[in-house]
C-alpha positions as CSV (number, residue, x, y, z in Angstrom):
1,M,0.0,0.0,0.0
2,F,2.8,2.4,0.9
3,E,4.6,1.7,-2.3
4,K,1.5,2.4,-4.3
5,A,1.1,5.7,-2.4
6,R,4.7,6.6,-3.1
7,R,4.3,5.9,-6.9
8,F,1.0,7.9,-7.0
9,G,2.7,10.9,-5.2
10,A,5.6,10.8,-7.6
11,A,3.4,10.6,-10.6
12,A,1.2,13.5,-9.3
13,A,4.3,15.7,-8.7
14,L,5.7,14.9,-12.2
15,S,2.3,15.7,-13.7
16,L,2.2,19.0,-11.9
17,V,5.7,20.0,-12.9
18,M,5.1,19.1,-16.6
19,G,1.8,20.9,-16.6
20,T,3.4,24.0,-15.1
21,A,6.3,24.0,-17.5
22,A,4.0,23.6,-20.5
23,S,2.1,26.7,-19.6
24,A,4.7,28.8,-17.8
25,D,3.3,32.1,-19.2
26,E,-0.3,31.3,-18.7
27,L,-2.1,33.3,-16.0
28,R,-4.2,30.9,-13.9
29,I,-6.9,32.4,-11.7
30,G,-8.7,30.4,-9.1
31,A,-12.4,31.4,-8.4
32,L,-13.4,30.6,-4.9
33,V,-17.2,30.8,-5.1
34,P,-20.0,29.0,-3.3
35,T,-21.9,26.9,-5.8
36,T,-23.6,25.1,-2.9
37,G,-24.5,26.3,0.6
38,D,-26.1,29.4,2.1
39,L,-24.6,31.8,-0.5
40,Q,-25.1,29.6,-3.6
41,L,-27.3,32.2,-5.4
42,Y,-24.6,34.9,-5.0
43,G,-21.9,32.4,-6.1
44,E,-23.7,31.7,-9.3
45,T,-24.1,35.3,-10.3
46,S,-20.6,36.3,-9.1
47,L,-19.2,33.5,-11.3
48,N,-21.0,35.0,-14.3
49,G,-19.2,38.2,-13.6
50,I,-15.8,36.4,-13.3
51,R,-16.3,34.5,-16.5
52,L,-17.4,37.6,-18.4
53,A,-14.2,39.4,-17.5
54,V,-12.1,36.4,-18.5
55,E,-13.9,36.1,-21.8
56,E,-13.5,39.9,-22.6
57,I,-9.7,39.8,-21.8
58,N,-9.1,36.6,-23.7
59,A,-11.0,37.9,-26.7
60,A,-8.8,41.0,-26.7
61,G,-5.6,39.0,-26.8
62,G,-5.2,37.7,-23.3
63,V,-2.5,38.4,-20.7
64,L,1.0,38.5,-22.0
65,G,-0.3,37.0,-25.2
66,Q,-1.8,34.0,-23.5
67,P,-5.5,33.3,-22.6
68,I,-6.4,33.3,-18.9
69,S,-7.0,29.9,-17.5
70,L,-9.9,29.9,-15.0
71,R,-10.2,27.3,-12.3
72,V,-13.4,27.2,-10.2
73,G,-13.8,25.7,-6.7
74,D,-16.9,25.4,-4.5
75,T,-16.3,26.9,-1.0
76,Q,-19.8,25.6,0.1
77,T,-20.1,28.8,2.2
78,S,-18.0,26.9,4.7
79,P,-14.7,27.9,6.2
80,Q,-13.1,24.4,6.1
81,A,-14.4,23.7,2.6
82,G,-13.1,27.0,1.5
83,V,-9.6,26.4,2.9
84,D,-9.5,22.9,1.4
85,T,-10.5,24.2,-2.0
86,A,-8.1,27.0,-1.9
87,Q,-5.2,24.7,-0.8
88,R,-6.0,22.4,-3.6
89,M,-6.0,25.2,-6.2
90,A,-2.8,26.6,-4.9
91,T,-0.8,23.4,-4.8
92,L,-2.3,21.2,-7.5
93,D,-3.7,23.7,-10.0
94,G,-0.9,26.1,-9.5
95,V,-3.1,29.2,-9.6
96,H,-1.4,32.6,-9.4
97,A,-4.2,34.5,-7.6
98,F,-7.6,34.0,-6.1
99,V,-10.9,35.8,-6.8
100,G,-13.0,35.3,-3.7
101,A,-14.1,34.0,-1.4
102,L,-17.6,35.6,-0.9
103,A,-18.3,35.2,2.8
104,S,-16.0,37.0,5.2
105,G,-16.0,33.9,7.3
106,V,-14.5,31.9,4.5
107,T,-12.2,34.7,3.0
108,I,-10.4,35.3,6.3
109,P,-9.3,31.7,7.1
110,V,-8.3,31.2,3.4
111,A,-6.2,34.4,3.7
112,Q,-4.5,33.3,6.8
113,S,-4.1,29.5,6.0
114,V,-3.5,29.6,2.2
115,S,-2.9,33.0,0.6
116,R,-0.4,34.3,3.2
117,V,1.4,30.9,3.5
118,Q,1.5,30.2,-0.3
119,G,2.2,33.8,-1.2
120,L,-0.6,34.6,-3.7
121,A,-3.0,37.5,-3.9
122,Q,-6.6,37.0,-3.0
123,I,-9.2,39.6,-4.1
124,S,-12.7,39.2,-2.6
125,G,-15.6,40.9,-4.4
126,A,-18.0,40.4,-1.5
127,S,-16.3,40.1,1.9
128,T,-17.2,43.2,3.8
129,S,-16.2,42.5,7.4
130,P,-14.2,45.3,9.1
131,V,-11.9,42.7,10.5
132,I,-10.3,42.3,7.1
133,T,-8.9,45.9,7.2
134,T,-6.4,45.1,9.9
135,L,-6.0,41.3,9.3
136,D,-2.5,39.9,9.5
137,D,-2.6,38.6,5.9
138,G,1.0,39.5,4.7
139,D,-0.6,42.1,2.3
140,F,-2.0,39.3,0.1
141,L,-5.7,40.0,0.8
142,F,-7.5,42.7,-1.1
143,R,-11.2,43.4,-1.8
144,T,-13.2,45.3,-4.4
145,V,-16.1,45.9,-2.1
146,P,-16.2,48.5,0.6
147,S,-16.0,47.6,4.3
148,D,-19.0,47.2,6.5
149,A,-17.5,50.1,8.5
150,Y,-19.1,52.1,5.7
151,Q,-22.2,50.0,5.1
152,G,-23.2,50.3,8.7
153,V,-23.2,54.1,8.3
154,A,-25.2,53.8,5.0
155,L,-27.7,51.4,6.6
156,A,-28.2,53.8,9.5
157,E,-28.9,56.7,7.2
158,I,-31.4,54.5,5.2
159,A,-33.2,53.4,8.3
160,L,-33.6,56.9,9.6
161,A,-34.7,58.2,6.2
162,E,-37.4,55.5,6.3
163,G,-38.7,56.8,9.6
164,Y,-37.2,54.2,12.0
165,K,-36.3,55.4,15.5
166,N,-35.7,52.1,17.4
167,L,-34.8,48.7,16.0
168,A,-33.7,45.3,17.0
169,I,-30.8,43.4,15.3
170,L,-30.4,39.7,14.6
171,Y,-27.1,38.8,13.0
172,I,-25.4,35.7,11.7
173,N,-22.6,34.6,14.1
174,N,-19.6,35.2,12.0
175,D,-17.2,38.1,11.1
176,Y,-19.6,39.6,8.6
177,G,-22.6,39.5,10.9
178,L,-20.8,40.8,14.0
179,G,-18.9,43.6,12.2
180,L,-21.9,45.0,10.4
181,A,-24.1,44.8,13.6
182,E,-21.5,46.8,15.5
183,S,-21.0,49.3,12.7
184,F,-24.8,49.9,12.3
185,T,-25.4,50.1,16.1
186,A,-22.8,52.8,16.5
187,A,-23.9,54.8,13.4
188,F,-27.6,54.6,14.3
189,A,-27.0,55.8,17.9
190,D,-24.8,58.7,16.6
191,R,-27.7,59.8,14.5
192,G,-30.3,59.6,17.2
193,G,-31.6,56.1,16.7
194,A,-31.6,53.3,19.3
195,V,-30.9,49.5,19.0
196,V,-33.3,48.0,21.6
197,R,-32.0,44.4,21.4
198,S,-29.2,42.7,19.6
199,A,-28.4,38.9,19.3
200,S,-26.5,36.5,17.1
201,Y,-27.8,33.3,15.5
202,E,-26.2,30.1,14.4
203,P,-26.8,29.0,10.8
204,G,-28.5,25.7,9.9
205,Q,-31.1,25.6,12.7
206,S,-34.7,24.6,12.1
207,S,-36.0,27.1,14.6
208,Y,-35.0,30.7,15.5
209,R,-38.1,31.5,17.7
210,G,-36.0,31.8,20.8
211,E,-33.7,34.4,19.3
212,L,-36.7,36.2,17.8
213,R,-38.5,36.3,21.1
214,R,-35.4,37.7,22.8
215,V,-34.8,40.5,20.4
216,S,-38.5,41.5,20.1
217,R,-38.6,42.5,23.8
218,G,-38.9,46.3,24.2
219,N,-41.3,46.7,21.2
220,P,-38.8,47.7,18.5
221,E,-40.3,49.1,15.3
222,G,-38.6,46.5,13.1
223,L,-35.9,43.9,12.8
224,V,-32.5,44.5,11.2
225,L,-31.6,41.1,9.8
226,I,-28.0,40.5,8.9
227,G,-27.4,37.1,7.2
228,Y,-27.8,35.0,4.1
229,P,-30.9,33.8,2.1
230,E,-31.1,30.2,3.3
231,N,-31.4,30.9,7.0
232,G,-32.9,34.3,6.3
233,Q,-36.0,32.7,4.8
234,T,-36.5,30.6,8.0
235,I,-36.1,33.6,10.3
236,V,-38.4,35.9,8.4
237,R,-41.1,33.2,8.1
238,Q,-41.0,32.5,11.8
239,A,-40.9,36.2,12.7
240,L,-44.1,36.7,10.8
241,E,-45.8,33.5,12.0
242,G,-45.0,34.2,15.6
243,G,-46.0,37.8,15.4
244,F,-42.5,38.9,16.5
245,F,-41.9,41.3,13.7
246,E,-43.8,42.7,10.7
247,K,-41.2,45.2,9.4
248,F,-37.6,44.3,8.3
249,V,-34.4,46.1,7.4
250,F,-32.0,43.9,5.3
251,T,-28.3,44.1,4.4
252,D,-26.5,43.1,1.2
253,G,-26.5,39.4,2.0
254,L,-30.3,39.3,1.8
255,R,-30.8,41.3,-1.4
256,S,-32.3,38.4,-3.3
257,P,-35.5,37.8,-5.3
258,E,-35.5,34.3,-3.9
259,M,-36.2,35.7,-0.5
260,I,-39.3,37.5,-1.9
261,A,-40.4,34.3,-3.7
262,A,-40.0,32.2,-0.6
263,I,-41.8,34.5,1.8
264,G,-44.4,36.1,-0.5
265,A,-44.5,39.6,-2.1
266,E,-47.4,40.6,0.2
267,F,-45.3,40.1,3.3
268,M,-42.0,41.4,1.8
269,D,-43.3,44.7,0.3
270,G,-41.9,47.6,2.3
271,V,-38.7,45.8,3.3
272,I,-35.7,48.1,2.9
273,G,-32.0,47.5,2.8
274,S,-28.5,48.5,1.7
275,S,-25.9,47.0,-0.6
276,P,-22.7,48.1,-2.3
277,Q,-23.4,49.6,-5.7
278,A,-21.8,51.9,-8.3
279,L,-23.2,55.2,-9.2
280,E,-25.5,55.0,-12.2
281,D,-23.4,57.3,-14.4
282,N,-20.2,55.3,-13.9
283,P,-18.9,54.4,-17.4
284,G,-17.5,51.1,-16.1
285,A,-20.9,50.2,-14.6
286,R,-22.6,51.1,-17.8
287,H,-20.3,48.8,-19.8
288,F,-20.7,46.0,-17.4
289,R,-24.5,46.1,-17.4
290,E,-24.6,46.1,-21.2
291,A,-22.1,43.3,-21.5
292,Y,-23.8,41.2,-18.9
293,R,-27.2,41.8,-20.5
294,Q,-25.9,40.7,-23.9
295,K,-24.4,37.5,-22.3
296,H,-27.1,36.5,-19.8
297,G,-30.2,38.6,-20.6
298,E,-31.8,40.1,-17.5
299,I,-29.4,41.5,-14.8
300,P,-30.3,39.9,-11.4
301,P,-30.6,42.3,-8.4
302,Q,-27.9,40.4,-6.4
303,P,-24.8,42.4,-5.6
304,F,-21.1,41.4,-6.1
305,M,-21.2,40.4,-9.8
306,D,-19.4,43.6,-10.8
307,S,-16.9,43.6,-8.0
308,A,-16.0,40.0,-8.9
309,Y,-15.6,41.0,-12.5
310,D,-13.3,43.9,-11.4
311,A,-11.1,41.5,-9.4
312,V,-10.3,39.5,-12.5
313,Y,-9.4,42.7,-14.4
314,L,-7.1,43.8,-11.6
315,I,-5.2,40.5,-11.4
316,A,-4.8,40.4,-15.2
317,L,-3.6,44.0,-15.3
318,A,-1.1,43.4,-12.5
319,A,0.3,40.4,-14.3
320,Q,0.5,42.3,-17.6
321,R,2.3,45.2,-15.9
322,A,4.7,42.8,-14.1
323,G,5.5,41.1,-17.4
324,K,5.1,37.7,-15.9
325,A,2.5,35.4,-14.4
326,D,4.1,35.3,-10.9
327,R,2.3,35.2,-7.6
328,T,4.3,37.8,-5.7
329,A,4.7,40.0,-8.7
330,I,1.0,40.2,-9.2
331,R,0.5,41.2,-5.6
332,D,3.2,43.8,-5.9
333,H,1.7,45.5,-9.0
334,L,-2.0,45.5,-7.9
335,R,-1.9,49.0,-6.4
336,A,0.0,50.3,-9.4
337,V,-2.8,49.5,-11.8
338,A,-5.5,50.9,-9.6
339,G,-4.0,54.0,-8.1
340,P,-5.5,57.5,-8.3
341,S,-2.8,58.6,-10.8
342,G,-2.3,57.4,-14.4
343,A,-4.5,57.2,-17.5
344,K,-8.0,56.0,-16.7
345,V,-8.9,52.6,-18.1
346,N,-12.4,51.4,-18.0
347,P,-13.8,47.8,-18.1
348,G,-13.7,46.5,-21.6
349,E,-10.7,48.5,-22.6
350,W,-8.1,45.7,-22.3
351,E,-6.3,46.4,-25.6
352,R,-5.9,50.1,-24.7
353,A,-4.5,49.1,-21.2
354,V,-1.9,46.8,-22.8
355,E,-0.8,49.5,-25.1
356,L,-0.4,52.0,-22.3
357,L,1.6,49.6,-20.2
358,A,3.8,48.7,-23.1
359,A,4.5,52.4,-23.5
360,G,5.6,52.6,-19.9
361,E,2.6,54.7,-18.8
362,D,0.8,54.4,-15.5
363,I,-2.8,53.4,-15.6
364,N,-5.8,53.7,-13.2
365,Y,-8.4,51.0,-13.7
366,E,-11.8,52.4,-12.9
367,G,-14.0,49.5,-11.9
368,A,-17.5,48.4,-12.9
369,S,-18.3,48.5,-9.2
370,G,-16.9,52.0,-8.7
371,S,-13.4,53.1,-7.6
372,V,-11.1,50.3,-6.9
373,D,-8.1,52.4,-5.7
374,F,-6.6,50.1,-3.0
375,D,-5.3,51.8,0.1
376,E,-2.5,50.4,2.3
377,N,-4.9,47.8,3.8
378,G,-6.2,46.6,0.4
379,D,-9.5,48.3,1.0
380,V,-11.5,50.4,-1.5
381,P,-14.0,53.3,-1.1
382,G,-17.5,52.8,-2.1
383,T,-21.1,53.9,-2.7
384,F,-24.3,52.1,-1.6
385,A,-27.8,51.5,-2.8
386,H,-30.8,52.3,-0.7
387,W,-33.3,49.7,-2.0
388,R,-36.9,48.7,-1.2
389,V,-39.2,45.8,-2.1
390,E,-42.2,47.2,-4.1
391,N,-44.8,45.0,-5.7
392,G,-42.6,42.0,-5.2
393,E,-39.6,43.6,-7.0
394,I,-36.3,45.0,-5.6
395,V,-36.2,48.7,-6.5
396,D,-33.3,51.1,-6.0
397,V,-34.3,54.3,-4.3
398,R,-31.0,56.0,-4.6
399,V,-27.2,55.3,-4.7
400,F,-25.1,57.4,-2.4
401,A,-21.8,57.7,-0.5
402,P,-22.4,57.6,3.3
């Protein structure tokens, strides 16, 4: 048995070496997306954005004259599954950089256990936890979506604009849920609002009536629910059935038509929420919407498609500027292709970007999701949508900077 294992290991190593040598100049990107689990719906649409960027760049000549090779791994919206998938991609697939993960609770352990250790850049288009800003990640973790330190402020402004004065919070027990709950609580209080009760919940339970009963004490006007669609459906249904809450304030993780379909439009109408979103007049956003519509038809209301798309462009531009598909070189050139100086390059302008880099000029990629100028922590600024459910549809009220 041990001899067979030794021969298998040797063969696998030889295969990896030969495969790597045969495609030394090929940029390999690993997409860490949940195609199963609580964030499956967001994983599917984010993957559409990732593939759209890869197709555009490859159609325009690829990176360093070679087409991008995309590898996709299912994180299952689970920290351990995410780490295992990322480890496999880094060691066996030999990817040069990651796009993803989506959930902060997956992105953070991947960053600490794989990205930092293996030395390859990771750009999340959806992980918003404030913990990421100061995470010890060896400067290998970036994100193209703003921190919940800003979304909490935006959500507080939205809730107050909708007339809420006191609210309860129920949040998923992970870095995303806790960080956004704390940010919203502070911002809401600073503006004259009050959080009456706040509690966390564990995903995967059949009943959340105990948590709902606890946070409904004190007669809050509504419930701020911070979580994901799978458990969110159970919580909202039980909140309505038990008479705990009739009004809800959602965050980006629950901006989903599937939530409306599961609960019923008559019960969901009037729900409000926040989500990262580019300004309507952003040229990159206009290009992305048109390209996505041509490829897939209707644009779904879920966030993070455009920010995942931007992550691919940034990795590709960094490799092009570095002149090689190299893990550390890609990390080292990310800020140089998305800084405030240089010629502005929009999504869909790959050939122009290559020409500018070949001429030795600086470029500033302006994202489909808005500005992606990375700061020293790998964070970006951002704008947010104030949205509402009306007649069973998710409608944007306005897009603003908090």
